[in-house]
C-alpha positions in Angstrom: 0.0 0.0 0.0 1.1 3.6 -0.6 -0.1 6.0 2.1 0.6 9.7 2.4 2.0 10.5 5.9 2.1 14.2 5.1 4.9 16.7 4.7 6.3 14.8 1.6 6.7 11.4 3.4 4.9 8.3 2.0 4.5 4.8 3.4 5.4 2.2 0.8 5.5 -0.9 2.9 3.7 -4.2 2.4 1.6 -6.7 4.4 2.4 -10.4 4.4 -0.8 -12.3 5.2 0.5 -15.7 3.9 3.5 -16.1 6.3 3.0 -18.6 9.1 6.3 -18.4 10.9 8.3 -15.2 11.1 12.1 -15.9 11.2 11.2 -19.5 10.9 10.0 -19.8 14.5 7.5 -17.2 15.6 3.8 -17.9 15.0 2.1 -14.8 13.4 -1.6 -15.5 13.0 -2.2 -11.9 12.1 0.6 -11.8 9.5 3.5 -9.4 9.3 4.2 -6.0 7.9 7.4 -5.0 6.2 7.5 -1.2 6.6 9.3 1.1 4.2 9.1 4.8 3.6 9.8 7.4 0.9 10.9 11.0 1.7 10.2 13.0 -1.5 11.8 16.3 -0.7 14.3 18.2 -2.8 16.3 15.0 -2.6 14.4 11.7 -2.6 15.3 9.0 -0.1 14.0 5.4 0.0 14.0 4.3 3.6 14.7 0.6 3.6 13.2 -2.0 1.2 11.2 -5.1 1.9 11.2 -8.9 2.3 11.6 -10.8 -1.0 8.3 -12.5 -0.3 6.5 -9.2 -1.1 9.1 -7.8 -3.5 6.8 -7.3 -6.5 4.3 -5.4 -4.4 7.0 -3.2 -2.9 8.4 -2.4 -6.3 5.0 -1.3 -7.5 4.5 0.8 -4.4 7.8 2.5 -4.9 7.1 3.3 -8.5 3.7 4.8 -7.6 5.2 6.9 -4.8 8.0 8.2 -6.9 5.5 9.5 -9.5 8.2 9.7 -12.1 11.0 11.1 -10.0 14.3 9.4 -9.6 15.5 8.5 -6.1 18.8 10.1 -4.8 19.4 7.8 -1.8 18.7 4.4 -0.6 19.0 4.4 3.2 19.5 0.9 4.8 19.0 1.1 8.5 19.1 -2.7 9.0 20.6 -5.5 6.8 18.3 -8.3 7.9 16.7 -9.8 4.7 13.1 -8.9 5.7 14.1 -5.3 5.2 17.0 -5.3 2.7 16.2 -8.0 0.2 15.4 -5.5 -2.6 18.5 -3.3 -2.0 20.5 -4.8 -4.9 17.4 -4.5 -7.2 17.0 -0.8 -6.2 20.7 -0.1 -6.9 20.4 -1.7 -10.3 17.1 -0.2 -11.2 18.2 3.4 -10.3 21.8 3.8 -11.4 22.1 7.3 -9.8 21.1 6.2 -6.3 23.6 6.5 -3.5 23.5 3.8 -0.8 23.5 5.3 2.7 24.3 2.9 5.5 26.7 1.9 8.3 30.2 0.6 7.8 29.2 -2.8 9.2 26.1 -3.0 7.1 28.3 -2.3 4.0 30.3 -5.4 4.9 27.2 -7.5 5.2 25.8 -6.3 1.9 28.5 -8.2 0.0 27.6 -11.3 2.0 23.9 -11.1 1.0 24.6 -9.9 -2.6 27.9 -11.4 -3.8 29.5 -9.5 -6.7 27.4 -6.3 -6.1 29.4 -3.4 -7.5 29.2 -0.4 -5.2 32.3 1.7 -6.1 31.4 5.4 -6.0 27.9 4.7 -4.9 28.2 4.5 -1.1 27.9 7.0 1.7 28.9 5.5 5.0 27.3 7.2 8.0 27.7 6.9 11.7 26.3 8.3 15.0 25.6 12.0 14.6 26.0 12.2 10.8 23.3 14.1 8.9 21.8 13.4 5.5 20.3 16.6 4.1 17.2 16.1 1.9 15.8 19.7 1.8 13.3 20.6 4.5 13.9 17.1 5.8 17.2 15.9 7.2 18.1 12.6 8.7 20.4 12.5 11.8 21.7 9.0 12.3 21.7 7.2 15.7 23.9 4.2 16.3 21.9 1.3 17.6 24.3 -1.7 17.6 22.7 -5.0 18.7 19.2 -3.7 18.6 19.2 -6.4 17.5 22.0 -6.8 14.9 25.4 -5.1 15.2 25.1 -2.9 12.1 21.8 -1.2 13.0 21.2 2.5 12.6 18.1 4.5 13.5 17.5 8.0 12.2 15.7 11.1 13.4 14.0 13.7 11.2 13.4 16.9 13.0 11.0 18.2 10.3 8.4 15.6 11.5 9.8 14.7 14.8 10.0 11.2 13.3 12.2 8.5 14.7 12.9 5.8 12.2 13.5 3.1 14.7 14.5 0.0 12.6 13.3 -3.1 14.5 12.8 -1.1 17.7 9.2 -0.5 18.7 8.0 -3.1 16.2 5.3 -5.7 16.7 3.9 -8.8 15.0 0.9 -8.4 12.8 0.0 -7.0 9.3 -1.2 -3.4 9.3 -4.4 -4.5 7.7 -5.1 -6.6 10.8 -3.5 -4.6 13.6 -4.2 -1.1 12.3 -2.0 1.5 10.5 -1.5 3.6 13.7 -0.9 2.2 17.1 -3.9 3.8 18.9 -4.9 1.0 21.2 -2.1 0.7 23.8 -3.2 -2.6 25.3 -3.5 -4.2 21.8 -0.2 -2.8 20.8 1.6 -4.0 24.0 0.3 -7.6 23.7 2.1 -8.4 20.4 4.9 -5.8 20.8 5.8 -7.5 24.1 6.0 -10.9 22.5 8.0 -9.4 19.7 10.4 -7.5 22.0 11.3 -10.3 24.4 11.8 -12.9 21.7 13.6 -10.8 19.1 15.3 -7.9 20.9 15.1 -9.0 24.5 18.6 -10.3 25.0 20.0 -6.8 24.3 18.4 -4.8 27.1 21.6 -2.9 27.8 21.8 -1.7 24.2 18.1 -0.7 24.1 18.6 1.3 27.3 21.5 3.1 25.5 19.2 4.0 22.6 16.4 5.2 24.9 18.9 7.6 26.6 19.6 9.0 23.1 15.9 9.2 22.3 15.2 11.2 25.5 17.1 14.1 24.0 14.9 14.2 20.9 11.6 15.8 20.4 9.8 12.7 19.1 6.3 13.1 17.7 6.1 9.9 15.7 7.9 6.5 15.7 8.1 4.8 12.4 9.3 1.2 12.9 10.2 -1.5 10.3 7.4 -3.8 11.6 4.0 -3.0 13.0 2.0 0.3 13.2 3.3 3.8 13.2 3.2 5.2 16.7 1.9 8.8 17.2 -0.5 8.9 20.2 0.6 8.3 23.8 4.3 8.0 22.9 5.2 8.3 26.6 3.5 4.9 27.3 5.4 3.1 24.5 8.7 4.6 25.8 7.8 3.6 29.3 7.1 0.0 28.3 10.4 -0.2 26.4 12.2 1.2 29.4 10.6 -1.5 31.6 11.2 -4.3 29.2 14.8 -3.4 28.5 15.7 -2.9 32.2 14.2 -6.4 32.9 11.8 -4.9 35.3 8.6 -6.9 35.8 5.6 -5.3 34.2 2.6 -6.9 36.0 2.4 -8.2 39.5 1.6 -11.9 39.4 2.9 -15.5 39.1 3.5 -17.4 35.8 3.3 -21.2 36.1 5.0 -23.0 33.3 4.1 -26.7 33.2 5.5 -29.6 31.1 3.5 -32.7 31.7 3.6 -36.1 29.8 0.6 -37.9 31.1 -1.3 -35.2 33.0 0.0 -35.8 36.5 2.3 -32.8 36.6 -0.4 -30.6 35.0 -2.8 -31.6 37.8 -0.2 -30.5 40.4 0.2 -27.2 38.6 -3.5 -26.6 38.5 -3.8 -27.3 42.2 -0.9 -25.0 43.0 -2.5 -22.2 41.0 -5.7 -22.8 43.0 -3.9 -22.5 46.3 -2.0 -19.4 45.2 -5.3 -17.7 44.2 -6.9 -18.7 47.5 -4.0 -17.2 49.4 -4.4 -13.9 47.6 -2.0 -13.9 44.7 -2.8 -10.9 42.5 -2.7 -12.9 39.3 -1.8 -16.4 38.4 -1.2 -17.5 34.7 -0.8 -21.2 33.9 0.6 -22.4 30.6 0.9 -25.9 29.3 4.2 -25.8 27.6 3.4 -28.9 25.5 0.5 -27.1 23.7 1.3 -23.4 23.8 3.3 -20.9 21.8 6.9 -20.9 23.3 7.3 -17.3 22.3 4.2 -16.3 24.3 5.6 -18.3 27.3 8.9 -16.4 27.1 6.9 -13.1 27.0 5.0 -14.2 30.2 8.1 -15.3 32.0 9.5 -11.8 31.6 6.2 -10.0 32.2 5.8 -11.3 35.8 8.2 -11.2 38.7 7.7 -14.8 39.9 7.5 -18.1 38.0 6.9 -21.7 38.9 8.6 -24.3 36.7 6.7 -27.6 37.0 8.0 -30.5 35.0 8.4 -34.3 34.9 11.6 -36.2 34.6 12.5 -37.7 31.2 15.4 -39.8 30.1 17.2 -39.2 33.4 16.9 -35.5 32.8 14.1 -33.0 32.0 11.0 -33.3 29.9 12.0 -31.7 26.6 9.3 -28.9 26.4 10.5 -27.5 29.7 14.2 -27.9 28.7 13.5 -26.1 25.4 11.7 -23.3 27.3 14.4 -22.8 29.9 17.1 -22.9 27.2 15.1 -20.1 25.4 15.0 -18.1 28.6 18.8 -18.5 29.0 19.6 -17.2 25.6 17.1 -14.3 25.9 18.7 -13.0 29.2 16.1 -14.0 31.8 17.1 -12.4 35.1 15.9 -10.6 38.2 13.1 -13.0 38.9 12.0 -15.4 41.7 11.4 -19.0 40.7 9.9 -22.1 42.4 10.5 -25.7 41.2 8.1 -28.6 41.1 9.4 -31.9 39.8 7.7 -35.2 39.1 9.3 -38.6 38.7 8.0 -42.1 39.0 11.3 -43.9 40.0 14.2 -41.5 39.9 13.2 -37.8 39.9 15.7 -35.8 37.9 13.8 -32.8 36.5 14.5 -30.7 39.6 18.2 -31.2 39.4 18.3 -30.1 35.7 16.0 -27.1 36.2 18.1 -26.0 39.2 21.3 -26.2 37.0 19.6 -24.2 34.2 18.3 -21.5 36.5 21.7 -21.4 38.2 23.2 -20.3 34.9 20.9 -17.3 34.7 21.7 -13.9 36.3 19.9 -12.8 39.5 17.4 -15.6 39.6 16.4 -16.5 43.2 15.1 -20.0 43.8 12.3 -20.5 46.3 13.1 -23.4 48.7 12.3 -26.1 49.2 11.4 -27.6 45.8 8.4 -30.0 45.7 8.8 -33.5 44.4 5.8 -35.5 43.3 5.9 -39.3 42.6 3.8 -40.0 39.6 0.4 -38.6 40.9 -0.5 -36.0 43.4 -1.7 -37.5 46.7 -3.4 -35.8 49.8 -0.1 -36.1 51.6 1.5 -33.8 49.0 -0.8 -30.9 49.7 1.1 -29.5 52.8 4.2 -29.2 50.6 2.3 -27.3 48.0 0.7 -25.1 50.6 4.2 -24.3 52.0 5.6 -23.7 48.6 2.7 -21.2 47.9 3.5 -19.4 51.1 7.1 -19.1 50.2 6.3 -17.8 46.7 4.0 -15.2 48.1 6.3 -14.1 50.9 
């Protein structure tokens, strides 16, 4: 779609409604948007391209937006293929275009497009450099590891626009989630899942970018995925500050359960009931064998406390829990309180493995003692669950 954003800026991105897994792993039932922009000032700048999946549609959008003009610049903020797959095509299609990007992105360009000839057609920019387009000018902001090392953002004072690359993005096609992010709760739901699974490991780097953003007069955020943000920007910035500082967002307890034959799930259900009876503000229970692991990662970061309940398997840990905890490790799970419930019919081993995995995470406090169930919950197990609930709530 081509959409006039006003003041000589046009949206030329595309919606992908056919994709089932983003980055080969994240379920996207509402599709995905690949955002791209055109600044048609005295000089014309293409702001990123598109995923090859929607390449022909993006080319048509670009031609319509150009309205016969020739672009002067192709700005590549981020080299990931869902944003840069048409870069080589654009450079070939418009021989007078100058590529504007970071030094590290330039190195990557040759990896994605072997043999691409760029001599005399590149303007390498870094933190603080400015690209003058006329009334518009782009001041570049270094954003390494948000979430690739070559990432740039840019700020246009003419619109108060922050072109935030993958920052402030969310899952969902714009035709489904709306062109502008006007419903904060709706935006936060999928933006949170997006953040913790894609950007979440790099909280320190996001905090650095937020400090730079605090010095800017931002009136709109134009990300590479998801809706353009204009209303209530303070709330979006507040959430990003919470998320990137690993501060729990919602008071409550997340129970993650991995059960083979239902015995462990029955224990988790009972513990959730006990916690609610004892006044827990919110208890969320997820069956890891049937739920979206990305949503489980989101909930683990959202709440300050978690219960990991799993059965033993192959003298170790049932694989859905192992996969979940491994995902938490690589996403930087920290600053949380965790309780362990294990189940084992002859040689319980799940607790040992979970303890080892949590021990490798930073600032994770384990609630003692862990609870061990033998095959099925019995009345004599209830006092241990009651005591565990008290310890979690303390």
